[in-house]
NUZA-269877 format. One record per residue (C-alpha): residue number from 1; residue in three letters; x, y negated, z negated. Coordinates in pm, whole numbers, plus 32768, in hexadecimal, padded with zeros to 4 digits. Layout:
# residues N
ATOM	tordo	rokol	east	north	up
ATOM	NUM	ALA	X	Y	Z;
...
***
This chain:
# residues 389
ATOM	tordo	rokol	east	north	up
ATOM	1	UNK	27E8	8E42	8752;
ATOM	2	UNK	282E	8DBB	88AF;
ATOM	3	UNK	298A	8DDF	893D;
ATOM	4	UNK	2A5B	8CA0	8959;
ATOM	5	UNK	2AA5	8C1C	8AB6;
ATOM	6	UNK	2BFB	8C6E	8B44;
ATOM	7	UNK	2CCF	8B99	8C2D;
ATOM	8	UNK	2DD7	8C5B	8CEC;
ATOM	9	UNK	2F02	8B89	8D54;
ATOM	10	UNK	2F8A	8C05	8EA1;
ATOM	11	UNK	308D	8B77	8F8E;
ATOM	12	UNK	3115	8B92	90ED;
ATOM	13	UNK	3258	8C39	907D;
ATOM	14	UNK	3342	8C81	8F5F;
ATOM	15	UNK	33B8	8B41	8EB4;
ATOM	16	UNK	3288	8A83	8F33;
ATOM	17	UNK	3259	89F0	8DD7;
ATOM	18	UNK	3160	8ADA	8D30;
ATOM	19	UNK	31FF	8ACE	8BD6;
ATOM	20	UNK	3229	8955	8BEB;
ATOM	21	UNK	30BC	893C	8C4E;
ATOM	22	UNK	3052	8A1F	8B30;
ATOM	23	UNK	310A	893C	8A3C;
ATOM	24	UNK	3083	8801	8AE0;
ATOM	25	UNK	2F1B	8877	8AF0;
ATOM	26	UNK	2F23	88EB	8986;
ATOM	27	UNK	2FB2	879E	8912;
ATOM	28	UNK	2EB0	86DA	89DC;
ATOM	29	UNK	2D7B	879D	8972;
ATOM	30	UNK	2DF3	87A8	8807;
ATOM	31	UNK	2D91	8639	87F8;
ATOM	32	UNK	2C2C	869A	884D;
ATOM	33	UNK	2BF7	87E9	87A0;
ATOM	34	UNK	2C9D	886C	8665;
ATOM	35	UNK	2DE5	8925	86B4;
ATOM	36	UNK	2D70	8A49	85DB;
ATOM	37	UNK	2C56	8A7C	86D6;
ATOM	38	UNK	2D4B	8AAA	87F9;
ATOM	39	UNK	2DD5	8C01	884C;
ATOM	40	UNK	2EFA	8C5A	892A;
ATOM	41	UNK	2F90	8D9A	89B3;
ATOM	42	UNK	3065	8E1F	8AD1;
ATOM	43	UNK	2FA6	8F4C	8B5A;
ATOM	44	UNK	30C4	8FCE	8C34;
ATOM	45	UNK	322D	8F79	8BE0;
ATOM	46	UNK	337B	8FC6	8C7F;
ATOM	47	UNK	3488	8F04	8BC1;
ATOM	48	UNK	34A5	8F8C	8A5F;
ATOM	49	UNK	3537	8F0F	8918;
ATOM	50	UNK	3558	8FD8	87D9;
ATOM	51	UNK	349F	8F7A	869A;
ATOM	52	UNK	3543	8FA4	8542;
ATOM	53	UNK	347E	90E9	8516;
ATOM	54	UNK	351B	9174	8655;
ATOM	55	UNK	33E2	9155	872B;
ATOM	56	UNK	3411	90CB	888A;
ATOM	57	UNK	3320	8FC2	890B;
ATOM	58	UNK	3315	8ED6	8A32;
ATOM	59	UNK	33F1	8DA6	89FC;
ATOM	60	UNK	32DA	8CB1	8A53;
ATOM	61	UNK	3210	8D21	8924;
ATOM	62	UNK	3337	8CBF	8849;
ATOM	63	UNK	3351	8B6E	88FB;
ATOM	64	UNK	31E1	8B19	88C9;
ATOM	65	UNK	31F2	8B86	875D;
ATOM	66	UNK	3323	8AA8	8727;
ATOM	67	UNK	3294	8969	87BC;
ATOM	68	UNK	311E	896A	8778;
ATOM	69	UNK	304D	8958	863E;
ATOM	70	UNK	2F5F	8A6D	86A2;
ATOM	71	UNK	2F32	8BA1	85C8;
ATOM	72	UNK	3004	8CC5	8646;
ATOM	73	UNK	302E	8DB7	8520;
ATOM	74	UNK	3072	8EF4	85EA;
ATOM	75	UNK	3152	8E9C	8710;
ATOM	76	UNK	3176	900B	8772;
ATOM	77	UNK	3002	901A	87B4;
ATOM	78	UNK	301D	8EE7	8895;
ATOM	79	UNK	3102	8F9D	898A;
ATOM	80	UNK	3032	90D4	89D3;
ATOM	81	UNK	30C8	914C	8B1E;
ATOM	82	UNK	3242	914B	8B39;
ATOM	83	UNK	32CB	91A2	8C8F;
ATOM	84	UNK	342E	91F4	8C27;
ATOM	85	UNK	3536	92BE	8CDD;
ATOM	86	UNK	34B4	9413	8D45;
ATOM	87	UNK	333F	93C5	8D2C;
ATOM	88	UNK	330F	9394	8EA2;
ATOM	89	UNK	33D4	94CD	8EFA;
ATOM	90	UNK	3314	959E	8DFE;
ATOM	91	UNK	31CA	951A	8E84;
ATOM	92	UNK	321D	956B	8FEF;
ATOM	93	UNK	3298	96C9	8F96;
ATOM	94	UNK	3179	9715	8EAA;
ATOM	95	UNK	307D	9826	8EFC;
ATOM	96	UNK	2F6E	974C	8E64;
ATOM	97	UNK	2FC3	95DB	8E9A;
ATOM	98	UNK	2E5B	9574	8E5E;
ATOM	99	UNK	2E7C	95EC	8CF5;
ATOM	100	UNK	2FA5	9501	8CC6;
ATOM	101	UNK	2EE0	93DA	8D50;
ATOM	102	UNK	2DBC	9431	8C6B;
ATOM	103	UNK	2EA9	9432	8B42;
ATOM	104	UNK	2F21	92D8	8BA7;
ATOM	105	UNK	2DBA	9261	8BCB;
ATOM	106	UNK	2D61	92DF	8A6E;
ATOM	107	UNK	2E89	9221	89DE;
ATOM	108	UNK	2E13	90E0	8A84;
ATOM	109	UNK	2CAE	9113	8A05;
ATOM	110	UNK	2D35	9153	88A7;
ATOM	111	UNK	2DE5	9001	88AC;
ATOM	112	UNK	2CB1	8F57	8937;
ATOM	113	UNK	2BE2	8FEA	881D;
ATOM	114	UNK	2CDE	8F70	871C;
ATOM	115	UNK	2CB1	8E0E	87A3;
ATOM	116	UNK	2B34	8E1F	87AC;
ATOM	117	UNK	2B11	8D1C	8693;
ATOM	118	UNK	2BAE	8C0B	876C;
ATOM	119	UNK	2AF1	8B03	8830;
ATOM	120	UNK	2BDC	8B14	895D;
ATOM	121	UNK	2CF0	8C05	89BF;
ATOM	122	UNK	2E1A	8BB0	8A9A;
ATOM	123	UNK	2EA0	8CE1	8B55;
ATOM	124	UNK	2FEA	8CA7	8C08;
ATOM	125	UNK	302B	8D5F	8D4D;
ATOM	126	UNK	3170	8DEE	8DD4;
ATOM	127	UNK	3220	8D95	8F1A;
ATOM	128	UNK	3154	8D69	9058;
ATOM	129	UNK	2FE8	8DE2	906E;
ATOM	130	UNK	3043	8F43	90DB;
ATOM	131	UNK	314B	8F87	8FD0;
ATOM	132	UNK	30EB	90B7	8F01;
ATOM	133	UNK	301F	9158	9016;
ATOM	134	UNK	3118	9279	9029;
ATOM	135	UNK	3090	92F0	8ED7;
ATOM	136	UNK	2F29	9286	8F1A;
ATOM	137	UNK	2F4B	9141	8E54;
ATOM	138	UNK	2F6C	9026	8F51;
ATOM	139	UNK	2F19	8EC6	8EE2;
ATOM	140	UNK	2DCF	8ED8	8F9C;
ATOM	141	UNK	2D7A	9029	8EFF;
ATOM	142	UNK	2DD1	8FB2	8D9F;
ATOM	143	UNK	2D0C	8E6E	8DC6;
ATOM	144	UNK	2BDD	8F3D	8E2C;
ATOM	145	UNK	2C16	902A	8D0A;
ATOM	146	UNK	2C05	8F01	8C1E;
ATOM	147	UNK	2AD8	8E64	8CC8;
ATOM	148	UNK	2BB8	8D32	8CE7;
ATOM	149	UNK	2BAD	8BF8	8DB7;
ATOM	150	UNK	2CFA	8BB7	8E62;
ATOM	151	UNK	2DB9	8A71	8E47;
ATOM	152	UNK	2EA4	8A81	8F6F;
ATOM	153	UNK	2FEF	89C6	8F7C;
ATOM	154	UNK	3049	8934	90CD;
ATOM	155	UNK	3198	889B	9129;
ATOM	156	UNK	31B7	872E	918A;
ATOM	157	UNK	31A1	86C1	92F5;
ATOM	158	UNK	30A7	86FE	940B;
ATOM	159	UNK	310A	87FA	9516;
ATOM	160	UNK	31BA	890B	9450;
ATOM	161	UNK	30C6	8910	9329;
ATOM	162	UNK	2F9B	8924	9412;
ATOM	163	UNK	303E	8A3E	94D7;
ATOM	164	UNK	3077	8AFD	9394;
ATOM	165	UNK	2F16	8AB2	931C;
ATOM	166	UNK	2E8A	8B4A	945B;
ATOM	167	UNK	2F31	8C94	9405;
ATOM	168	UNK	2EF9	8C94	928D;
ATOM	169	UNK	2D90	8C1D	9293;
ATOM	170	UNK	2D42	8D29	9394;
ATOM	171	UNK	2DD7	8E29	92A4;
ATOM	172	UNK	2D02	8DAF	9181;
ATOM	173	UNK	2BCB	8D9E	925C;
ATOM	174	UNK	2C08	8F01	92D7;
ATOM	175	UNK	2C1A	8F74	916C;
ATOM	176	UNK	2ADF	8EB4	910A;
ATOM	177	UNK	2BA3	8DE9	900E;
ATOM	178	UNK	2B18	8CA4	8F83;
ATOM	179	UNK	2BFB	8B7B	8FC9;
ATOM	180	UNK	2B97	8A4E	8EFC;
ATOM	181	UNK	2C7F	8959	8FA4;
ATOM	182	UNK	2DDE	88D5	8FD7;
ATOM	183	UNK	2EF2	8822	8F22;
ATOM	184	UNK	2FEB	8789	9014;
ATOM	185	UNK	313C	87B3	8F6E;
ATOM	186	UNK	329E	8728	8F95;
ATOM	187	UNK	322C	860F	907A;
ATOM	188	UNK	333B	8513	90D7;
ATOM	189	UNK	32EC	83D1	901B;
ATOM	190	UNK	32D4	8301	9159;
ATOM	191	UNK	31E2	83FE	91F5;
ATOM	192	UNK	30DF	840E	90DE;
ATOM	193	UNK	3000	82F6	9162;
ATOM	194	UNK	300C	8385	92C3;
ATOM	195	UNK	2FA2	84DD	9248;
ATOM	196	UNK	2E83	8447	9180;
ATOM	197	UNK	2E09	839B	92BD;
ATOM	198	UNK	2E2D	84C6	93A6;
ATOM	199	UNK	2DF9	8603	92D9;
ATOM	200	UNK	2CAE	859E	9241;
ATOM	201	UNK	2B9E	868D	91D2;
ATOM	202	UNK	2AC9	8641	9309;
ATOM	203	UNK	2BFA	868A	93E4;
ATOM	204	UNK	2C37	87D4	9330;
ATOM	205	UNK	2AC6	882C	9356;
ATOM	206	UNK	2AEB	8803	94CE;
ATOM	207	UNK	2C29	88D5	94D0;
ATOM	208	UNK	2B90	89E9	93F8;
ATOM	209	UNK	2A18	89D8	943D;
ATOM	210	UNK	29DD	8B43	93D2;
ATOM	211	UNK	2A14	8AF5	9261;
ATOM	212	UNK	28E8	8ABA	9182;
ATOM	213	UNK	28E5	8A02	909B;
ATOM	214	UNK	29C6	8905	9143;
ATOM	215	UNK	2B32	8904	90DE;
ATOM	216	UNK	2B97	87F7	8FE5;
ATOM	217	UNK	2CDB	8734	8FBD;
ATOM	218	UNK	2D51	86FD	8E57;
ATOM	219	UNK	2E87	8632	8E9A;
ATOM	220	UNK	2FB0	85D0	8F70;
ATOM	221	UNK	30E1	8609	8E95;
ATOM	222	UNK	321B	853F	8EE7;
ATOM	223	UNK	3361	85FD	8EE3;
ATOM	224	UNK	341E	85CD	8D9D;
ATOM	225	UNK	358D	8583	8DD0;
ATOM	226	UNK	366C	86A2	8D5E;
ATOM	227	UNK	3547	876B	8CCE;
ATOM	228	UNK	35AC	88A0	8D92;
ATOM	229	UNK	3724	8871	8D6D;
ATOM	230	UNK	37F4	894F	8C88;
ATOM	231	UNK	38C1	88DD	8B5F;
ATOM	232	UNK	3A26	894E	8B20;
ATOM	233	UNK	39A4	8A2B	8A07;
ATOM	234	UNK	38C5	8AE5	8AFB;
ATOM	235	UNK	39D5	8AF0	8C04;
ATOM	236	UNK	3ACB	8B87	8B0C;
ATOM	237	UNK	39DE	8CAF	8ADE;
ATOM	238	UNK	39F2	8CF9	8C53;
ATOM	239	UNK	3B62	8D52	8C2F;
ATOM	240	UNK	3B29	8E60	8B2B;
ATOM	241	UNK	3C25	8F78	8B3D;
ATOM	242	UNK	3D3B	8E91	8BB0;
ATOM	243	UNK	3E40	8DD2	8AEE;
ATOM	244	UNK	3D75	8CA0	8A8F;
ATOM	245	UNK	3E28	8BB3	89A3;
ATOM	246	UNK	3D31	8AB3	8923;
ATOM	247	UNK	3DAD	8965	88A9;
ATOM	248	UNK	3D3E	87FC	888F;
ATOM	249	UNK	3CED	876E	8738;
ATOM	250	UNK	3B9E	86BF	877E;
ATOM	251	UNK	3A93	87C7	873D;
ATOM	252	UNK	3971	8706	87D8;
ATOM	253	UNK	3A2D	86E2	8921;
ATOM	254	UNK	3A09	8859	895D;
ATOM	255	UNK	388F	8834	897C;
ATOM	256	UNK	387F	870E	8A6E;
ATOM	257	UNK	37FD	876E	8BCB;
ATOM	258	UNK	3914	874A	8CCB;
ATOM	259	UNK	38F5	8694	8E19;
ATOM	260	UNK	39D8	8734	8F20;
ATOM	261	UNK	3B0C	880C	8F41;
ATOM	262	UNK	3C40	8759	8FC8;
ATOM	263	UNK	3D67	882C	903E;
ATOM	264	UNK	3EA8	8770	8FF1;
ATOM	265	UNK	3F96	87C4	910C;
ATOM	266	UNK	4060	8680	912F;
ATOM	267	UNK	41C9	8681	90BC;
ATOM	268	UNK	4230	85C7	8F84;
ATOM	269	UNK	42C6	84A8	904F;
ATOM	270	UNK	417C	844E	90F3;
ATOM	271	UNK	4074	84CF	8FFF;
ATOM	272	UNK	3F9E	83B5	8F6F;
ATOM	273	UNK	3E82	842A	8E8A;
ATOM	274	UNK	3DCA	82DE	8EB0;
ATOM	275	UNK	3D90	8321	9022;
ATOM	276	UNK	3D5B	849B	9009;
ATOM	277	UNK	3C80	84C1	8ED4;
ATOM	278	UNK	3B3D	8431	8E4E;
ATOM	279	UNK	3A94	8454	8CFA;
ATOM	280	UNK	3A0D	85B6	8CB9;
ATOM	281	UNK	3AE7	864C	8DCB;
ATOM	282	UNK	3BA3	8790	8D8E;
ATOM	283	UNK	3D10	8786	8DF8;
ATOM	284	UNK	3D81	88D5	8E88;
ATOM	285	UNK	3EFB	88E5	8E7A;
ATOM	286	UNK	4019	89DE	8E5A;
ATOM	287	UNK	4083	8A44	8CFA;
ATOM	288	UNK	41E8	89CE	8D36;
ATOM	289	UNK	418B	8869	8D96;
ATOM	290	UNK	41FD	87BC	8C57;
ATOM	291	UNK	4249	865F	8CE2;
ATOM	292	UNK	40FF	8647	8DA0;
ATOM	293	UNK	4042	86C8	8C70;
ATOM	294	UNK	40DD	85BA	8B99;
ATOM	295	UNK	4067	84B9	8C97;
ATOM	296	UNK	3F06	854D	8C8C;
ATOM	297	UNK	3EFE	853A	8B0F;
ATOM	298	UNK	3F75	83D0	8B15;
ATOM	299	UNK	3E6E	8379	8C1A;
ATOM	300	UNK	3D5E	8421	8B4B;
ATOM	301	UNK	3DC7	835C	8A16;
ATOM	302	UNK	3DB0	8219	8ADD;
ATOM	303	UNK	3C48	8250	8B4E;
ATOM	304	UNK	3B68	8158	8A93;
ATOM	305	UNK	3A26	8221	8A9C;
ATOM	306	UNK	39E7	8382	8B18;
ATOM	307	UNK	3B19	8461	8B1C;
ATOM	308	UNK	3B86	8575	8C08;
ATOM	309	UNK	3ACA	86BE	8BF2;
ATOM	310	UNK	3BFB	8797	8BB7;
ATOM	311	UNK	3D2C	8845	8C42;
ATOM	312	UNK	3D58	89A7	8CC4;
ATOM	313	UNK	3EBD	8A27	8CDE;
ATOM	314	UNK	3EE0	8B32	8DEA;
ATOM	315	UNK	3FE3	8C45	8E1D;
ATOM	316	UNK	4029	8C5D	8CAA;
ATOM	317	UNK	411B	8D66	8C2A;
ATOM	318	UNK	41D1	8DC9	8AEE;
ATOM	319	UNK	42B9	8C9F	8B26;
ATOM	320	UNK	41CA	8BA4	8BC0;
ATOM	321	UNK	4140	8AC0	8B43;
ATOM	322	UNK	4272	8A87	8A6B;
ATOM	323	UNK	4276	8A0E	8903;
ATOM	324	UNK	42A0	88A2	896C;
ATOM	325	UNK	416D	88AF	8A4C;
ATOM	326	UNK	409F	8963	8945;
ATOM	327	UNK	40F3	885C	8841;
ATOM	328	UNK	409F	8744	8937;
ATOM	329	UNK	3F47	87D3	8985;
ATOM	330	UNK	3EFA	883D	881E;
ATOM	331	UNK	3F2E	86D9	87A6;
ATOM	332	UNK	3E5C	8643	88BC;
ATOM	333	UNK	3CE3	8616	88C7;
ATOM	334	UNK	3CD8	86DD	8A0B;
ATOM	335	UNK	3C33	8834	89FF;
ATOM	336	UNK	3D38	8916	8A9F;
ATOM	337	UNK	3D47	8A86	8AFB;
ATOM	338	UNK	3E62	8B4B	8B9A;
ATOM	339	UNK	3E03	8C6A	8C84;
ATOM	340	UNK	3ECC	8D70	8D3C;
ATOM	341	UNK	3E1A	8D43	8E8B;
ATOM	342	UNK	3EAC	8C70	8F9F;
ATOM	343	UNK	3E05	8B2F	9013;
ATOM	344	UNK	3D2F	8BD2	9121;
ATOM	345	UNK	3C9D	8CDE	903B;
ATOM	346	UNK	3C68	8BE5	8F22;
ATOM	347	UNK	3BB3	8AF9	900E;
ATOM	348	UNK	3ACE	8C17	907A;
ATOM	349	UNK	3A75	8C62	8F0F;
ATOM	350	UNK	3A2F	8AF2	8ED2;
ATOM	351	UNK	394E	8AE3	9005;
ATOM	352	UNK	387A	8BF7	8F6B;
ATOM	353	UNK	386F	8B37	8E23;
ATOM	354	UNK	37F0	89FD	8ECE;
ATOM	355	UNK	36E7	8AB4	8F9C;
ATOM	356	UNK	3664	8B9C	8E8B;
ATOM	357	UNK	365D	8AC9	8D50;
ATOM	358	UNK	3541	8AFD	8C58;
ATOM	359	UNK	34ED	8A35	8B24;
ATOM	360	UNK	35B8	8A9C	89F1;
ATOM	361	UNK	355E	8AAA	8880;
ATOM	362	UNK	3641	8984	882F;
ATOM	363	UNK	35C1	889F	8946;
ATOM	364	UNK	3503	87B0	8863;
ATOM	365	UNK	3558	867F	8935;
ATOM	366	UNK	34C6	872B	8A65;
ATOM	367	UNK	338C	8786	89A2;
ATOM	368	UNK	335A	861B	893E;
ATOM	369	UNK	336D	85BB	8AAF;
ATOM	370	UNK	326D	86C9	8B07;
ATOM	371	UNK	3179	864D	89FD;
ATOM	372	UNK	3196	84E8	8A7D;
ATOM	373	UNK	316F	855A	8BE7;
ATOM	374	UNK	3026	860B	8B9E;
ATOM	375	UNK	2FA7	84EC	8ACA;
ATOM	376	UNK	2FCC	8405	8BF3;
ATOM	377	UNK	2F78	84DE	8D1F;
ATOM	378	UNK	2E9B	8605	8CB7;
ATOM	379	UNK	2D20	85D8	8CA7;
ATOM	380	UNK	2CEC	8691	8B5F;
ATOM	381	UNK	2B86	8617	8B2A;
ATOM	382	UNK	2B15	8696	8C7C;
ATOM	383	UNK	2BD2	87DA	8C4A;
ATOM	384	UNK	2B22	881B	8AFE;
ATOM	385	UNK	29CE	87C7	8B92;
ATOM	386	UNK	2A0A	88C3	8CAB;
ATOM	387	UNK	29E7	89D2	8BA1;
ATOM	388	UNK	28B2	893E	8B00;
ATOM	389	UNK	296F	88CF	89C8;
***
């Protein structure tokens, strides 16, 4: 029995959109081949979640299982190499690091064998192309191990993406990896037509003449508004270990992606929410600011369509926010948390949330947007034909 072809999804960096692309590609090709004939796994993972049986697996495996209709009976098997805390240190200090790499390789081959009845396997990479190299399992090395063709995600624009491609394609070429082609991702909507005109396959062939067969382009994906923005539910998890008082009676509001963080510093006499805040914004304000909070709640209630994203009360203590404030926010439809940090430290935590947001298990609205995006902008037919299917 011949082995099924494998596509390895790689990207220029962490948060390049590899999981989104895995979901989008699976949804798109499921309209052409039966979902039961599609396999998926994450060869090397770094961010773990715990299954009900206590086993830890990469979070992206759980995400793909949640949102796709493909058969994934043994999720533990689909996360064969788990680079958790201590693995890198143990590898570097080992007297026989090669034996550790070989153990990782056997785990990957075991998963590949378990998926041998599929017609096509999607293997999702981790971080930038060199991630994992410290334990002998870089993206290039793993793709070669799988005999995979690489679908490479490139950011939108011209100069910066091409500069990064020069480095990353040289890395893949040096490792004798097989790059199938590109998917231009997170392209500003008003730049899509320009990119289609300039970054054509003939242009890429001139830029990278050493590649044979010629590199293909499978789509120019417009940036989806708020797709990479965190919800208040996700943000609340970033303040674990602190006094976080959750309130706000509208459950769905906790899962809406937020727009921006607005620090409310104006005094009560001059503060006007209508000029300071927009729908989906998070208002960052001191826990003792009862009169301004009341004004924010009233403004939120007056919004005809989209509401504010939420409220974060800083510098909370045993006495603040007080009972009156807690009742006000609990009866509102504004997701609200109270944290002990001051405004500066809270803003720093929020910055990390907005720059490192991954898709969550409850993000069904986002998944619907991803499916639609790939329906419209991904060349699924050509992609399938590239593997002889």
